[in-house]
Structure formats: structure tokens, C-alpha cells
N, C-alpha and C positions, 0 to 999 in steps of 0.2 A: 269281756269275751263275748263273741257271737255264739249263742248256744241254740241248738236245735233239740227240742223237747218232744221225745215220741211216747206217746201214751194212748192206750186204747180208750181211756175214760177221761172226759174234760166237761167243763162247764157247757151247757146248764145243768149237767147231770148233777145228781144229789147223792147224799150219803157218803160212803167212802169214795165215790167217784168224784166228789168235790175237792179231794186232797190235791190232785195236780194243779188246779187253779191256784191254791194257795202257794204252792211251791214255786210256780212261775212268777207270781206277783212279788214274792220275797226276793228272788233273784234279780227281778227288774229294779227293785227298790235299792239293791246294791250297785246298781249302774251297769248292769249286763243287757245285752240285747238278746231277747228270747223270742223264737217263733216255735208254734207247736203244730206237730203232725198228729192228728187224732182221726177217730171215726166219727160216724154220725150218731148223735145222742139217742141211746135207747134203754139205758139202765135207770132203774132195776126191772123194769116191766118187759123188757125185751121188745118194745115197740118204738119205732122212730118217733120222736117228739113232734108235737104240732109245730108246724112253721118249717119243718125240714122235710126233705125227701131224698131217697137215695138216688145219687148220681156219681159219676166217675170222679168228679172233684169239686169241692165248694171252698172258697176262701171267705172269712169273715173277720171282723174286729170285735173282740169282746173284751170290755173294759181295758181297752188300749192295747191289747195283745193281739197279734196276727195269728189266726188259727186256720191251718189247712186241714180239711176234711177229706179223707180217702174212704173208698166204700169197704163196707163189711156186711156180713150176714147177721141181722139183729136178733138176739135171743138170749133169754135169761130164765129159761125153765128147767124143768127136770130131765129133759131129753138129752142123753149123752151125745147123740149125733148131732143135735142142733148146737149144743155148747161147743163142740169140736169144730163144727163149721164156723161158728162166730170167731172162736180163737184163730183158726187157721185163715180165714178170709181176711182178717186185720193183718196178720203176720205178712201174708203175700203183698197186700196193698201198701203196708209201711215198708217193706223192704224193696218195693219197686219204685212206684210213684213217690212214696215218702222219701226214699233215698235220693231222688232227683231233687226234690224239694229242700232237703237237708244238706245238699252239696255247699250251699252257701255259707254254712256255719264253720266254726273252727273247731267245735267239739260237740258231741252229742250226749244228751242225758236221756237214758232209756228207763222209763218207768215200768218196772218189771212185775206186773200183774195184768194178765196172765203171763207165765214165763215165756210163752212163744214170741213176745214182743222182742225179746233178746236177738232174734234173728236179724232185725233191722240194724242193730249194732255191728253184727258180724259183716253183713253186707257193706256198711259204710267203711268199715275198718279194712276190708280187703279190696274193695273196688276203688274207694275214694282216699283211703288212708287217713280216714277221719277218725281220731280217737274217741272212745265213748267211755261214760261212767254208767255202770248198771245199778240202778237203785232198787233193790229187792224188796218188795212188800209181802210177799208170801213166797216160801221155799217150795220150788217143784222138784220131784214129782210128789212130795209129801202132801201138799194141798190137795192135789187132784185125787189121791186115793183116800185121804182122810174124809173128804166130804161125800164119799159114796157115789160120787157122779157116774163112775164107770160101772158096768156091769162086772161081776167077779172074774168072768173068764178074761176079760181085757185087762186086768189090773197088772200082772207080772209083765207081759209084753210091754205095756205102757211104761212101767217103771224102768225097765231094761232101755227102751228108746230115750225116754225123757232124762234119765241120768247122764247119758251119753251126750245128748244135746246141751243140757245145762253145763256139764263141765267144759264143753267146747265154748260156750259163751263166757263162763268165767276165765278161761285162759285168754280170750280175746280181748276181754274188757281191760282198759287201762287202770281202772280202780272200781271197787265195788262198796256200795254203801248199803247198810241193812238197818232195819228199824228198831232192833232189839239186840241186847247182849247175847241171848240165846241162838239167835241167827248166826251171829258171828262164830260162836263156839261151833255150831254145826258145820259151818262151810270149812272151817279149820280142820275139823275132824274128817272132812272129805278131801282134804289135801290142797286147799287154797291157802296161799301164803298169808299169814296173819297181818303183814304189813300191807297187804293189798286190800284190807278190809277196815272200813270205818263203820261205827255206830253213828247214824243220823236219824235221831227220833223223828217221826212225823209231828207236824204242827198243824194248827187249824187256821181257818180264815178268821184273823183277830178283829176284823171289822164286823163279824157275825157273832162270834162267841166271845163275850166279855161279860162281867157281873152285871146284873140287874137287880133291883130290889126284889125280894121274895114277896109273894102275895100274902095276903092276911089269911091265916089258917085256923083262926078261932073257930072252934065247933066243928072241924073236919076231922076225919080219921088220919091215922099215920099213913101217909102215901109214898109208896116206892114206885119210881118211874123207870120203866126200861124204854129208851128211845133208839131206834135202829131197826136193821132188818130182822123180821121175825122167821129165822130159817131153822132147819134141823140142828145145824152145828152149833147154835148158840145155847142149846140145852135148857130152854126157858121152862120146860116141864118141871125142872128142879125147882124154879122160882114159884110156880103154881102150888107144887106139894108143899113148898115151905110156907106159903100163905095159910095152907089148911092147917099145918101143924102149928103155927103161931096163933091161930084164930081164938083158942080158949085162954090166952095169956095177954093178947094185945089186939087193938082194933087196927089191923094192918090191911091196906088195899094196895093191889098191884095194878098199875096203869101201863099198858102196853101201847106205846106211840109208834105206829109204822105198819108195814105189811110184810107178808112172806109166806112161803109154802107151809110153814108149820102152824099157821093161824087156826085153821079148822080143827087140827087135833088138839090144840091147846083149849080151844073153846069146848070141845067135848070133854077133855079131862076136867076142867073146871066145873062142868055140869055134873059129872060123875062123883066129884068130891063134894058137890053141894055148896059150891063157893063162887058160883057165877056172879053174884052181886059183888064179890071182893076182887074180882079179875075183869078189868075193864079193858076192851079193845077199842082205841080212838082214832085209828087210821093215821095216814101220814100228815106231816105238816111241812110248810116250805122251810127251806134253810134260814131265811131271814127271821122266822118266828122263833127258832130254836131256844136262843137264850131265854126269851120270855117263857117258853114252854117249859124248860128245865127249872126255872125258878118257881113253877107252879105246883112243886112237889117237895116234900121233906127231904127225900135223898134219892140220888140216882143209882140204878143197878147196871152194872157189867156182867154179863154171864157168857160162858162158853163151856162146852162139854170138856170133859176130862180125857183128852186125847194127847199123844206125845207131841203132836204138830203144835198144839196150842199152849205148850210150854214156853215156846219161843215166839208167840204171836202177840203183837201189841195192837189191840183194837183201838181204832182212831177214836171211838168215843171216849176213852179215858181222857185224852188231852182235850176234848171238847168239854167234858164235864169239869176238869181241873180249870181250864182258861175261863169258864163261866162262874167259877168260884163256888161250885156247888159241891156239898159232901157226897160221898159215894159208897156203895157196897159192892164188893167185887167177888163173883163166884166163878173163879177161873184159875187155871193152873199157872205156874211159872213167871214169867216177867210181868204180866199183868198184875197179878197179886203183889209182886215185890214192889212195883211203882206205887200201889195203892198204900202199902204199909209204909214206905220210905217218905211219902208225900205228907202223911199225917191227915190226910183229908177224910179217911173213913176206916172202914172194916173189911177184911176178907174172910172168906170161908173156903173150905175146899171144894174144887169143882164136883158138881153131881151129888153132893151131900145135902139133901133137903133138910135133914135134922139140924146140921150146923148152921145152915143158912136161916133156918127159922129162928135160931137162938140170936143170931145176929139181928134179924129183923126185930125181935123182942127188945134187945139191947138198945137198938138205935131208936127204938119208939120211946124209951124211957129217958132219953137224953134231953136236957133243956134245950129250948130253941136257941138259946144264945151259944150254946156248945156246938150245935149244928153249924151255925153261922161262922164260928172260930175254925171249924174243920174246913169249911168251904174257903175261908180266907187263906188258911195254910196251904190247901192245894193250889190256890191261884198263885201264891208266891213261888211254890215248887215249880209251876209251870213256867213262870217267867224266867226263873233262874236256870232251868234244866231242859225245858222242851219247847220253848217259844220259837217263833219265826227268826228272830234275830241270832239265837243260838244255832238253830238248824241250817239256816242259811249260810252262815259262815263256815260251817263244817262241810257243806255240800260244795260251796265255792272253793274251798280247800281242795277237795277230791277232784273236782273239775280242772283245777289248776295244775295239780299233780299229773293227771292224765294228760293234760296239753303238753307239759313240760317233758314227759317221758316220751311222747311220740316224737319230739323233735330230735330225740338221740337214736331213733330206731334206724 
């Protein structure tokens, strides 16, 4: 198939923005022709990367993939107005210039985060009769309201408008893929035909995330590592408080690798609790370093607030940890905790429960190193069987094929 992949985020952006690149490469590996329509790289700091500058259009080749860049307003801070401009500017560019670029394709894959990217699919369907698959990474308007991005007075009008917009996108899509079972349940509850929705778990760049030997940990404290965005929705204050509660029973250190808007408040909390030496802020690392970084701790942490939205959220770091063969602790609700338990790779604690998480820290710290290695190995096996690129790309290929076949009967 000739596939146009429309996404606001793409290489060389890092973190969750690196997911689209792994999707494209997996589809190409299955013999498909894929061209990317995206914005200029600015995630996660909201500033255009060095080596790029905003312009009406730019084309480049990245790892053998043709990437078409269209303009957007770069932003990723706490300003609601700036974030809205960021979303809407790419929506307009992708739905106009992007639609012209995508006309050469047979079918479009729309990477839906933010949800406004779905407009490009509608335009292609209505003007050029190109079918599209909507690959939903976070459900709108739930994500917008849960993150607190909008002022309170904007929430209800935004919900009203976004519900109607999203319902239109769902109706227009030839097929819908979602990244967790909880997302499918929610869409079905909102009236989407269950036969139109497939669960396609995200996978990771398997050239980057793979098992590497653990570092020598003799004489070191028990280190729990969180690697990712340090934001408000992660609820990492729970992890900081858990370290304090565990301190009298175990020598636990929390290592935070990354940056984000919540870092200052977490540093202040650690000082107030008298555990600054046990909570280490280590800054960001490059994607290429991550498997080695993950191997330099005893166990990895996945953390989210206890919000209804996060019951159906699947943080991409779970796949990264499992693919790297590392044990993990999950302080998150819903599907994230379920995957942790099913994989046999680690432990889960209720989201937001610092006492329960402290108990898990203590329990994990007393496990023999060989058992930690065994848990990591079980997680790797689970990833290969259920979450890998081979499995996900095959399911996504099926969804694209169904959408294309359905359009021929319209």
C-alpha cells in the first residue's frame, strides 16, 4: 500500500514523540511505501530544534523515509492559548498543504494526538475520497480536561465542541485503532461500532530498546528510576513521598531522568521531607542512550495520577521498559497496571497511594538480584509475544487494508 502518515510529532523529536518513527519503519519493513506529513520538531521544549527553521514547507529524508514538514506554532508550555495555537496551526497546515502532499497515497494513517489532527483525515476523505485509519493515542476531550490545560471557564464549552468534532472524525474514519482495551471500551460506550475499532498496542524502536547487561550494583543503594516527562499528570509526588515512607526500612533512592514542569515542585517536596539526597534529578538523555540508562538501576517506575482518563492510558514507557528486559513498578490505574501484572515483570500499586508504593519499594528492594533479572526476562518475552513491532504492524496493516477495501465499495 501507498500510505500517507499524518502526525504532528516525528523524528528527531524524543520521548513519546519518537513513537511515530517506529510505526513508519515497521510498516516499511512489511513492504509498504510510507511518506510522512508532520510539523517542525519542537517537542518537548516548545522551541524549534537546531538545524531547522520555520518555513512554509520542507522535505527531507530521515532513515530512508520521505518526511514533508508543514508549518506550526511551536509551543509546549503551560499557556492554554499557546498550546491551542500549536494544535490548531498544525491542524490547518496538515489539512491544506498536507492534504495536497497526501493525495499521492492510497490510504492515510492519522496519528491522533492531539485529536485535532483528525481534521486532515476528514479533508482527505471528503475532497479526495482517500480513506483513513485513525490511530488514537489519547482520547479527546478527556485528555484536554484531565491535564488542566484549560481555564475552568473554558472546560464545558471545549468539551461540547470537541465531543462533536471527535464524533465526526470517528464517523469519517474507515477504521479506528486504539492503544489500550480501555480506549476501545470507552469509544464503544460513545456509540462507535465495536467492529470498527481494533486494539493495536504501541511498540518501541527495537533498535534502541533492547536488553543490555546491567551495571555492577555492588555497594549501591536500591535504585528506582523514572525516565520520562516530569509533568503534573505523572503524579511523581507520590513516588517522592513513598521514598520517605520507605526510608526507615530500606535504602531506596529515586532517580528521575528527564525534564518537565513539575521538577521544581518535586525538588521542593524532597527538601521539605528531608530526603533530597534520596531523590536525584539527572536531566534528559538521548534516545540512543536509553537502554543503557535503564540498565543502570535496579527497577524502573511508571507513574500516573489516579484520574479516570488514565484508567485507559497506556504509557509508552511500559513498552520501552519491557522491551529492554528491565523489571518495573507501576503506580498507575487501569490498563497500565494490568499489563504490568500480566507480564510478570514487576509490581503494581494503586495510583496516588504513597504508602502502598512504599511497601512495593521495600518488597522489591529485598528481592535477590537473580529474581529481578528473571522478572525483566519475563517482561521481554511478554513484549515480544504481545506488544512488539511485528505484532502491532500486522494489526495496523490489517486495519489499513480493511479501510482501503471498504472505500472501494463506497
